[in-house]
C-alpha positions as CSV (number, residue, x, y, z in Angstrom):
1,M,31.5,13.9,50.2
2,P,27.9,15.0,49.2
3,E,24.9,13.8,51.1
4,L,23.8,10.4,49.6
5,N,20.3,11.7,49.3
6,D,21.5,14.4,46.9
7,Q,20.4,13.3,43.4
8,N,23.3,15.2,41.8
9,F,25.6,12.7,43.6
10,Y,23.7,9.7,42.4
11,Y,23.5,10.6,38.7
12,H,26.2,13.1,38.0
13,D,29.1,12.6,40.4
14,F,31.7,10.1,39.4
15,R,31.5,8.3,42.7
16,G,27.7,7.9,42.4
17,R,28.2,6.4,38.9
18,L,30.7,3.9,40.3
19,L,28.0,2.7,42.6
20,G,25.9,1.8,39.6
21,N,23.4,4.6,39.8
22,K,23.7,5.8,36.2
23,A,23.2,2.2,35.0
24,R,20.1,2.0,37.1
25,E,18.9,5.3,35.9
26,Q,19.1,4.2,32.2
27,L,16.9,1.2,33.0
28,I,14.3,3.3,34.6
29,I,14.2,6.0,31.9
30,H,13.8,3.3,29.3
31,E,10.6,2.0,31.0
32,I,9.3,5.5,31.7
33,G,9.5,6.1,28.0
34,S,6.5,3.8,27.6
35,I,4.0,6.2,29.2
36,G,1.7,8.3,27.1
37,R,1.0,12.0,27.1
38,Q,-2.3,11.6,28.9
39,D,-1.1,8.9,31.3
40,F,-0.8,9.7,35.0
41,F,2.7,9.1,36.5
42,L,3.7,9.0,40.2
43,E,7.0,8.6,41.8
44,V,6.9,7.6,45.5
45,G,10.0,9.0,47.2
46,C,10.9,11.5,44.5
47,A,13.5,13.4,46.5
48,Q,14.5,16.5,44.4
49,G,12.3,15.3,41.5
50,H,14.9,13.8,39.2
51,F,12.7,11.1,37.7
52,V,9.5,13.1,37.8
53,G,11.3,15.6,35.6
54,K,12.3,12.8,33.2
55,A,8.7,11.6,33.1
56,R,7.4,15.1,32.3
57,R,9.0,14.6,28.8
58,F,6.5,11.9,28.1
59,S,3.4,12.7,30.3
60,E,1.6,15.9,31.0
61,N,0.6,14.5,34.4
62,A,3.8,13.8,36.3
63,F,3.5,13.7,40.1
64,G,6.1,13.2,42.8
65,G,5.6,12.4,46.5
66,E,8.2,12.8,49.2
67,Y,8.2,12.2,52.9
68,E,11.2,14.6,53.6
69,L,9.5,17.9,53.0
70,E,12.7,19.9,52.9
71,K,13.4,18.4,49.5
72,M,10.2,19.8,48.0
73,P,11.4,23.4,47.3
74,A,14.2,22.1,45.0
75,A,11.8,19.8,43.2
76,K,9.3,22.5,42.6
77,R,11.9,25.0,41.5
78,N,13.7,22.7,39.1
79,F,10.6,21.1,37.5
80,P,7.8,23.7,37.4
81,G,5.6,21.7,35.0
82,C,5.3,18.8,37.6
83,H,3.2,18.3,40.7
84,F,4.8,17.6,44.1
85,L,3.4,16.9,47.5
86,G,4.3,15.5,50.9
87,I,3.4,11.8,51.4
88,N,3.8,8.9,53.7
89,A,4.6,5.8,51.5
90,E,2.8,3.5,54.0
91,A,-0.5,5.4,53.5
92,L,-0.6,7.2,50.1
93,P,-3.3,9.9,49.8
94,F,-4.7,8.7,46.5
95,K,-7.7,6.6,45.5
96,P,-7.2,3.1,44.1
97,D,-6.1,3.0,40.4
98,S,-5.2,6.7,40.3
99,F,-2.0,6.3,38.2
100,D,-1.0,4.5,35.1
101,F,2.7,4.2,36.1
102,V,4.1,4.2,39.6
103,L,7.8,4.4,40.3
104,C,9.5,3.6,43.6
105,T,13.3,3.5,43.3
106,E,15.6,2.9,46.2
107,V,12.9,3.8,48.7
108,L,11.4,0.6,50.2
109,E,14.6,-0.3,52.1
110,H,14.2,3.0,54.0
111,V,10.5,2.6,55.0
112,P,9.8,1.1,58.4
113,N,6.9,-1.0,57.1
114,W,8.1,-1.7,53.6
115,K,5.3,-4.3,53.1
116,A,2.6,-1.7,53.7
117,A,4.4,0.7,51.3
118,F,4.7,-1.9,48.6
119,Q,0.9,-2.7,48.8
120,E,0.2,1.0,48.5
121,L,2.2,1.1,45.3
122,L,0.1,-1.7,43.9
123,R,-3.2,-0.1,45.2
124,V,-2.8,3.3,43.5
125,S,-1.6,1.9,40.1
126,R,-4.0,0.7,37.4
127,K,-1.3,-0.5,35.0
128,K,2.3,-0.7,36.0
129,V,4.7,-0.4,38.9
130,L,8.4,-0.2,38.7
131,V,10.5,-0.9,41.9
132,T,14.2,-1.0,42.4
133,V,16.0,-2.0,45.6
134,P,19.7,-2.3,46.5
135,L,20.8,-5.9,46.9
136,E,22.0,-5.7,50.5
137,K,22.2,-9.5,50.7
138,G,24.7,-9.5,47.8
139,Y,28.4,-9.5,48.1
140,F,29.0,-5.9,47.1
141,W,26.8,-4.2,49.6
142,R,27.9,-6.6,52.3
143,A,31.4,-5.6,51.7
144,I,30.5,-1.9,51.7
145,S,28.7,-2.4,55.0
146,K,31.9,-3.4,56.7
147,V,33.1,0.1,56.1
148,R,29.8,2.0,56.1
149,G,27.0,0.1,57.7
150,M,23.4,-0.2,56.4
151,E,22.1,2.1,59.1
152,S,24.5,4.9,58.1
153,R,22.9,4.7,54.6
154,G,19.4,4.8,56.2
155,H,18.6,1.2,55.1
156,L,16.4,-0.7,57.4
157,H,15.8,-3.9,55.3
158,K,17.6,-6.3,53.1
159,L,15.3,-6.9,50.1
160,D,15.5,-8.8,46.9
161,S,13.2,-9.9,44.1
162,E,11.9,-13.0,45.9
163,E,10.7,-11.0,48.9
164,L,8.9,-8.5,46.6
165,K,7.4,-11.3,44.5
166,A,6.0,-13.0,47.6
167,K,3.9,-9.9,48.3
168,L,2.4,-9.5,44.8
169,G,-0.9,-11.3,45.1
170,K,-3.0,-12.6,42.2
171,K,-3.7,-9.3,40.5
172,W,-0.1,-8.6,39.5
173,R,2.7,-10.3,37.5
174,I,6.4,-9.6,36.9
175,L,6.7,-8.2,33.4
176,K,10.4,-7.7,33.5
177,K,13.3,-8.2,35.9
178,E,16.7,-6.6,35.4
179,I,19.8,-6.7,37.6
180,V,22.4,-4.0,37.7
181,S,25.5,-6.0,38.1
182,T,28.1,-3.3,37.3
183,P,28.4,0.5,36.8
184,S,28.5,-0.2,33.0
185,P,25.2,-0.5,31.1
186,H,27.1,-2.1,28.2
187,L,28.6,-4.8,30.4
188,N,25.3,-5.4,32.1
189,K,23.7,-6.1,28.7
190,L,26.5,-8.6,28.0
191,I,25.9,-10.3,31.3
192,G,22.1,-10.3,30.6
193,K,20.2,-13.3,32.0
194,R,23.3,-14.7,33.6
195,A,23.2,-12.0,36.2
196,N,22.8,-13.1,39.8
197,E,21.4,-11.1,42.6
198,R,24.1,-12.2,45.0
199,L,26.6,-10.6,42.6
200,G,24.5,-7.6,41.7
201,L,24.1,-4.0,42.9
202,Y,20.4,-3.4,42.4
203,T,17.4,-5.3,41.1
204,M,14.6,-3.8,39.1
205,L,11.1,-5.3,38.8
206,L,8.6,-4.0,36.3
207,L,5.1,-5.2,37.5
208,E,2.0,-5.3,35.4
209,K,-1.6,-5.4,36.6
210,T,-3.5,-8.4,35.2
211,Q,-6.9,-7.9,37.0
212,N,-9.0,-5.0,38.2
Protein backbone atom coordinates (compact mmCIF):
# COMPACT_ATOMS: atom_id res chain seq x y z
CA MET A 1 0.00 0.00 0.00
CA PRO A 2 1.42 3.46 -0.92
CA GLU A 3 2.23 5.95 1.79
CA LEU A 4 -0.91 7.88 2.71
CA ASN A 5 0.93 11.19 2.28
CA ASP A 6 1.50 10.33 -1.40
CA GLN A 7 -0.89 12.50 -3.39
CA ASN A 8 -0.98 9.96 -6.20
CA PHE A 9 -2.65 7.61 -3.72
CA TYR A 10 -5.16 10.25 -2.65
CA TYR A 11 -6.33 11.40 -6.05
CA HIS A 12 -5.46 8.68 -8.58
CA ASP A 13 -5.42 5.34 -6.78
CA PHE A 14 -8.75 3.51 -6.60
CA ARG A 15 -8.38 2.99 -2.86
CA GLY A 16 -7.81 6.69 -2.29
CA ARG A 17 -10.94 7.48 -4.26
CA LEU A 18 -12.94 5.06 -2.13
CA LEU A 19 -11.97 7.18 0.89
CA GLY A 20 -13.68 10.17 -0.72
CA ASN A 21 -10.55 12.06 -1.72
CA LYS A 22 -11.56 12.58 -5.36
CA ALA A 23 -14.91 14.00 -4.27
CA ARG A 24 -13.11 16.35 -1.87
CA GLU A 25 -10.70 17.35 -4.65
CA GLN A 26 -13.58 18.38 -6.92
CA LEU A 27 -15.02 20.69 -4.27
CA ILE A 28 -11.65 22.35 -3.75
CA ILE A 29 -10.89 22.81 -7.46
CA HIS A 30 -14.30 24.39 -7.98
CA GLU A 31 -13.52 27.04 -5.36
CA ILE A 32 -9.93 27.57 -6.55
CA GLY A 33 -11.44 28.43 -9.93
CA SER A 34 -12.69 31.71 -8.47
CA ILE A 35 -9.20 33.20 -8.10
CA GLY A 36 -7.93 35.68 -10.68
CA ARG A 37 -4.70 35.84 -12.67
CA GLN A 38 -3.18 38.48 -10.41
CA ASP A 39 -4.43 37.00 -7.15
CA PHE A 40 -1.96 35.49 -4.70
CA PHE A 41 -2.72 31.89 -3.74
CA LEU A 42 -1.17 29.91 -0.88
CA GLU A 43 -1.60 26.30 0.15
CA VAL A 44 -0.45 25.50 3.68
CA GLY A 45 0.65 21.88 3.84
CA CYS A 46 0.99 21.44 0.09
CA ALA A 47 2.87 18.08 0.15
CA GLN A 48 3.97 17.34 -3.43
CA GLY A 49 2.14 20.41 -4.76
CA HIS A 50 -1.04 18.87 -6.21
CA PHE A 51 -3.38 21.78 -5.50
CA VAL A 52 -0.74 24.45 -6.05
CA GLY A 53 -0.40 23.07 -9.56
CA LYS A 54 -4.17 23.27 -10.00
CA ALA A 55 -4.17 26.89 -8.76
CA ARG A 56 -1.46 27.79 -11.29
CA ARG A 57 -4.05 27.34 -14.02
CA PHE A 58 -5.87 30.39 -12.69
CA SER A 59 -3.23 32.47 -10.90
CA GLU A 60 0.27 33.57 -11.85
CA ASN A 61 1.15 33.74 -8.15
CA ALA A 62 0.69 30.23 -6.76
CA PHE A 63 2.64 29.43 -3.57
CA GLY A 64 2.91 26.24 -1.56
CA GLY A 65 4.31 25.76 1.92
CA GLU A 66 5.23 22.43 3.47
CA TYR A 67 6.69 21.38 6.83
CA GLU A 68 8.11 18.09 5.57
CA LEU A 69 10.98 19.35 3.44
CA GLU A 70 11.58 16.01 1.73
CA LYS A 71 8.42 16.65 -0.31
CA MET A 72 9.75 19.89 -1.80
CA PRO A 73 11.91 18.42 -4.60
CA ALA A 74 8.93 16.61 -6.14
CA ALA A 75 6.75 19.72 -5.90
CA LYS A 76 9.37 21.92 -7.55
CA ARG A 77 10.06 19.36 -10.25
CA ASN A 78 6.42 18.73 -11.13
CA PHE A 79 5.22 22.35 -11.00
CA PRO A 80 8.06 24.64 -12.15
CA GLY A 81 5.82 27.70 -12.55
CA CYS A 82 4.91 27.66 -8.84
CA HIS A 83 6.74 28.79 -5.71
CA PHE A 84 7.48 26.41 -2.84
CA LEU A 85 9.06 26.90 0.57
CA GLY A 86 9.41 25.21 3.93
CA ILE A 87 7.01 26.49 6.59
CA ASN A 88 5.67 25.86 10.06
CA ALA A 89 1.87 26.16 9.95
CA GLU A 90 1.82 27.48 13.53
CA ALA A 91 3.98 30.49 12.57
CA LEU A 92 3.72 31.34 8.87
CA PRO A 93 6.56 33.52 7.51
CA PHE A 94 4.26 36.02 5.80
CA LYS A 95 2.89 39.47 6.60
CA PRO A 96 -0.81 39.88 7.38
CA ASP A 97 -3.12 39.97 4.34
CA SER A 98 -0.44 38.62 1.98
CA PHE A 99 -2.72 36.28 0.01
CA ASP A 100 -6.13 36.48 -1.63
CA PHE A 101 -6.91 32.78 -1.22
CA VAL A 102 -5.44 30.40 1.37
CA LEU A 103 -6.04 26.65 1.19
CA CYS A 104 -5.42 24.18 4.01
CA THR A 105 -6.78 20.72 3.26
CA GLU A 106 -6.36 17.73 5.58
CA VAL A 107 -3.61 19.45 7.57
CA LEU A 108 -4.95 20.94 10.81
CA GLU A 109 -5.59 17.51 12.32
CA HIS A 110 -1.83 16.82 12.02
CA VAL A 111 -0.59 20.06 13.62
CA PRO A 112 0.17 19.95 17.38
CA ASN A 113 -1.35 23.40 17.99
CA TRP A 114 -4.12 23.42 15.41
CA LYS A 115 -5.72 26.56 16.89
CA ALA A 116 -2.53 28.57 16.32
CA ALA A 117 -2.28 27.23 12.77
CA PHE A 118 -5.90 28.12 12.06
CA GLN A 119 -5.34 31.69 13.26
CA GLU A 120 -2.30 31.91 11.01
CA LEU A 121 -4.43 30.99 7.99
CA LEU A 122 -6.81 33.82 8.84
CA ARG A 123 -3.99 36.26 9.50
CA VAL A 124 -2.23 35.89 6.15
CA SER A 125 -5.39 35.96 4.02
CA ARG A 126 -7.07 39.18 2.93
CA LYS A 127 -10.09 37.57 1.25
CA LYS A 128 -10.80 33.84 1.54
CA VAL A 129 -9.65 30.73 3.39
CA LEU A 130 -10.70 27.19 2.47
CA VAL A 131 -10.23 24.47 5.09
CA THR A 132 -11.07 20.78 5.02
CA VAL A 133 -10.75 18.29 7.86
CA PRO A 134 -11.60 14.58 8.18
CA LEU A 135 -14.63 13.98 10.36
CA GLU A 136 -12.93 11.76 12.94
CA LYS A 137 -15.93 12.04 15.27
CA GLY A 138 -18.13 10.56 12.55
CA TYR A 139 -19.08 6.92 12.22
CA PHE A 140 -16.90 6.16 9.20
CA TRP A 141 -13.54 7.23 10.64
CA ARG A 142 -14.42 5.81 14.03
CA ALA A 143 -14.90 2.45 12.34
CA ILE A 144 -11.63 2.83 10.41
CA SER A 145 -9.84 3.64 13.66
CA LYS A 146 -10.73 0.24 15.07
CA VAL A 147 -8.50 -1.24 12.37
CA ARG A 148 -6.06 1.60 11.75
CA GLY A 149 -5.94 4.09 14.60
CA MET A 150 -5.82 7.86 14.31
CA GLU A 151 -2.21 7.94 15.41
CA SER A 152 -1.15 5.63 12.59
CA ARG A 153 -2.61 8.18 10.16
CA GLY A 154 -0.77 11.00 11.91
CA HIS A 155 -4.00 12.56 13.18
CA LEU A 156 -3.74 14.34 16.52
CA HIS A 157 -7.18 15.96 16.75
CA LYS A 158 -10.84 15.22 16.08
CA LEU A 159 -12.15 18.36 14.37
CA ASP A 160 -15.43 19.42 12.84
CA SER A 161 -17.09 22.59 11.57
CA GLU A 162 -18.28 23.68 15.01
CA GLU A 163 -14.77 23.67 16.46
CA LEU A 164 -13.45 25.70 13.55
CA LYS A 165 -16.39 28.11 13.64
CA ALA A 166 -15.75 28.79 17.33
CA LYS A 167 -12.28 30.16 16.46
CA LEU A 168 -13.32 32.46 13.61
CA GLY A 169 -13.65 35.75 15.47
CA LYS A 170 -15.59 38.78 14.23
CA LYS A 171 -13.63 39.47 11.04
CA TRP A 172 -14.63 36.26 9.28
CA ARG A 173 -17.80 34.46 8.25
CA ILE A 174 -18.60 31.06 6.74
CA LEU A 175 -19.40 31.63 3.08
CA LYS A 176 -20.01 27.97 2.26
CA LYS A 177 -20.04 24.62 4.03
CA GLU A 178 -19.93 21.29 2.19
CA ILE A 179 -19.81 17.75 3.54
CA VAL A 180 -18.27 14.91 1.58
CA SER A 181 -20.61 12.11 2.56
CA THR A 182 -19.62 9.48 -0.02
CA PRO A 183 -16.90 8.86 -2.63
CA SER A 184 -19.42 9.88 -5.33
CA PRO A 185 -19.68 13.63 -6.15
CA HIS A 186 -23.02 12.96 -7.84
CA LEU A 187 -24.46 11.25 -4.78
CA ASN A 188 -23.10 14.01 -2.54
CA LYS A 189 -25.02 16.57 -4.60
CA LEU A 190 -28.20 14.55 -4.21
CA ILE A 191 -27.72 14.42 -0.44
CA GLY A 192 -26.99 18.15 -0.38
CA LYS A 193 -28.06 20.02 2.72
CA ARG A 194 -29.33 16.85 4.33
CA ALA A 195 -25.72 15.77 4.88
CA ASN A 196 -24.71 15.20 8.49
CA GLU A 197 -21.16 15.43 9.81
CA ARG A 198 -21.66 12.33 11.93
CA LEU A 199 -22.31 10.42 8.71
CA GLY A 200 -19.72 12.23 6.60
CA LEU A 201 -16.11 11.71 5.56
CA TYR A 202 -14.86 15.31 5.38
CA THR A 203 -16.16 18.80 5.91
CA MET A 204 -15.16 21.82 3.83
CA LEU A 205 -15.50 25.40 5.04
CA LEU A 206 -15.03 28.35 2.70
CA LEU A 207 -14.41 31.42 4.84
CA GLU A 208 -14.67 35.04 3.79
CA LYS A 209 -13.12 38.06 5.42
CA THR A 210 -15.67 40.75 6.26
CA GLN A 211 -13.39 43.32 8.01
CA ASN A 212 -9.83 44.54 7.60
